[in-house]
N, C-alpha and C positions, 0 to 999 in steps of 0.2 A: 887879702885881707876881705872879711866880709865886708860886703858894701853896706850893710845897716849900722855895722858899727866903726865907720870911717872916723877919721878926724875931722873931716867935713860936713858929717851929718850932724842935722840939729833936731830936737823933739820941741815942738812948739806946745806947750801946755796954755791950756785956755785960762783966762782972768778968775773964771770961775773957779778953779780947782785953786787958786792961790787964794781966793777968798773964802773956800770953804777951810782950807788949812789954816788961815788967819783964825776964823771962827772959832776953829777948834781949839787953835792954842789961847787964845782969849778966855773962852770957857774954861779950858783945863787950868787956867789961872786962877781963875774966879774958883773952881773947885780947890784948889790946892789953899787957896785964901779962907774958903768955907772950913776945910777941915783944919785947918790951924786953930779955928775956935772949938772945934770939939776935944773932949777928956779922952784920947785914945792911949793913951802911956806910951810904952816901947812903940805900937804898933802906928805911929804918928809918924816916925821916921820912915819906917817903909812903905807906906802909903805914899807921903812926899817923894820917895825914890822911884817910886810905881809911876807915878803922874811924870815925874822929870823924865822917865825913861821913855814914856809915850810920846812927849813933846820933843825929845830931842829925835826920836825916830821919825816923826813927820818933817823937822827939819831937813835931816838930813835926805831923807826921800825925795822930797819936793825943791826946797831949795838949793841943796847942794847935787840934785838930779842925778843922785845915786840910781833912784827908780828905772832909769833909763839907759844906765851905764853897762859894760859888760859884766858877765857874772863874777869873773876875779875880783874885782872890788866889792862886789857884795859880800863874798867870801872873808875877804880881808877884814873887812869890818865886822863880819860875824865872829870871826877870830878874835879880834881887839875887843869887842862888847863882852863876849863868852869869858876871856881872861879876866875883865873887869868885874863882870858878875860875880867869880870865883874870888877875887880877892873882896866883893863886898859881902859876900856870904860868910867869908873868914873873918872879917870884921865884926859883922855883927852878931857871929857866935861868940866871938872873943866880947862883945858887949854886954849879950845878955848874960854871959855865966861868969859876971863879974860880982 
């Protein structure tokens, strides 16, 4: 097994990285609230989903430490999110054409 990915290896993430991610999450929450007051019609849902996806990726990368895991875990997540994206795309297509 590769020594950089052994079960005993730990990546120490500095506190400033956690603070930066937290500030980004709080800022994106503020943007979500601000966008909710705009009259964007159908685009409001799309904007909210995009912001939520960015927040989700930040949480997964830093708080779940996927950024420092083996690439196989990244590919599993990308496959899952890709499938979810296709599902959302088909759902929005149905929503817009009704």
